[in-house]
C-alpha positions as CSV (number, residue, x, y, z in Angstrom):
1,M,-160.1,-64.6,-116.7
2,P,-159.7,-61.2,-118.3
3,E,-158.8,-58.3,-116.1
4,S,-161.7,-56.1,-115.3
5,G,-159.9,-53.3,-113.5
6,Q,-157.7,-52.4,-110.5
7,I,-157.9,-50.6,-107.2
8,C,-155.1,-49.7,-104.8
9,L,-154.0,-47.8,-101.7
10,R,-150.7,-46.0,-102.1
11,P,-148.8,-43.2,-100.4
12,D,-149.3,-39.9,-102.4
13,S,-146.5,-37.5,-101.7
14,D,-148.3,-34.7,-103.6
15,V,-151.0,-34.5,-101.0
16,G,-149.2,-36.1,-98.0
17,D,-151.8,-38.8,-97.5
18,V,-152.6,-42.4,-98.5
19,A,-154.5,-42.2,-101.8
20,V,-157.0,-44.7,-103.2
21,G,-156.8,-45.1,-107.0
22,Y,-159.0,-47.2,-109.3
23,A,-159.7,-47.9,-112.9
24,L,-162.4,-50.2,-114.4
25,D,-162.6,-51.5,-117.9
26,V,-165.5,-49.9,-119.8
27,G,-167.2,-53.3,-120.2
28,Y,-167.7,-53.4,-116.4
29,W,-169.1,-49.9,-115.9
30,R,-172.6,-49.4,-114.4
31,Q,-172.7,-52.7,-112.5
32,G,-171.8,-51.5,-109.0
33,L,-168.3,-53.1,-109.1
34,A,-166.4,-49.9,-108.6
35,R,-168.5,-48.9,-105.6
36,E,-168.1,-52.4,-104.1
37,A,-164.4,-52.4,-104.6
38,L,-163.9,-48.8,-103.3
39,E,-166.0,-49.6,-100.1
40,A,-164.0,-52.8,-99.5
41,V,-160.6,-51.0,-99.9
42,V,-161.6,-48.1,-97.7
43,G,-162.8,-50.5,-95.0
44,Y,-159.6,-52.4,-95.3
45,G,-157.6,-49.2,-95.0
46,F,-159.4,-48.0,-91.9
47,R,-159.7,-51.4,-90.1
48,E,-156.6,-53.4,-91.1
49,R,-154.1,-50.6,-91.8
50,S,-155.4,-48.2,-89.1
51,L,-155.4,-45.3,-91.5
52,Q,-157.1,-42.1,-90.3
53,R,-157.6,-40.5,-93.7
54,M,-157.6,-41.5,-97.3
55,V,-157.8,-39.2,-100.4
56,A,-158.5,-39.6,-104.1
57,T,-157.8,-37.2,-106.9
58,V,-159.9,-37.1,-110.1
59,R,-160.1,-34.9,-113.1
60,P,-162.9,-32.3,-112.9
61,E,-164.6,-33.6,-116.1
62,N,-164.8,-37.2,-114.7
63,I,-168.3,-36.7,-113.3
64,V,-169.0,-40.4,-112.8
65,S,-165.9,-40.9,-110.7
66,R,-166.6,-37.8,-108.6
67,A,-170.2,-39.0,-108.0
68,L,-168.8,-42.5,-106.9
69,L,-166.5,-40.9,-104.4
70,E,-169.4,-38.8,-103.0
71,R,-171.6,-41.9,-102.7
72,C,-168.8,-43.5,-100.7
73,R,-168.7,-40.5,-98.3
74,F,-165.6,-38.8,-99.6
75,V,-165.8,-35.1,-99.2
76,R,-164.5,-32.6,-101.8
77,E,-161.6,-30.4,-100.6
78,P,-159.9,-27.5,-102.5
79,D,-158.7,-28.4,-106.0
80,L,-155.0,-29.2,-106.6
81,F,-152.9,-28.0,-109.5
82,L,-150.4,-30.7,-110.2
83,R,-148.2,-31.4,-113.3
84,N,-150.0,-28.6,-115.3
85,K,-153.5,-29.9,-114.6
86,T,-156.3,-29.2,-112.1
87,L,-157.5,-32.2,-110.1
88,C,-160.4,-32.4,-107.7
89,L,-159.3,-33.7,-104.3
90,Y,-161.6,-35.8,-102.2
91,A,-161.0,-37.1,-98.7
92,R,-162.5,-39.5,-96.2
93,Q,-161.7,-39.8,-92.5
94,T,-162.3,-42.5,-89.9
95,A,-165.1,-42.4,-87.4
96,S,-162.6,-41.1,-84.8
97,A,-161.8,-38.2,-87.1
98,G,-165.4,-37.4,-87.9
99,D,-166.7,-40.0,-90.3
100,M,-169.8,-41.7,-89.0
101,T,-168.8,-45.3,-90.1
102,P,-165.4,-46.6,-91.3
């Protein structure tokens, strides 16, 4: 079976939180797969790993990825400037930290 993409949770020392990262092969775009995977990984992080907060960084021009994060209840925070580029920072917290559902 060909690889369609990847998603992960990883410590991000640049922001001091656990970050979610994802990439999806263009042949699989616009099918709801990224949203399904992101929601599953966020749920896993909150329920199974007891994380209180997760972040994601995305390039400002990546409108589709930014919209995906917002649909999955990530909230935009101040931009970061890392390794000579500006990145949009998004964060999501658990219900105990203000999110309505994990």
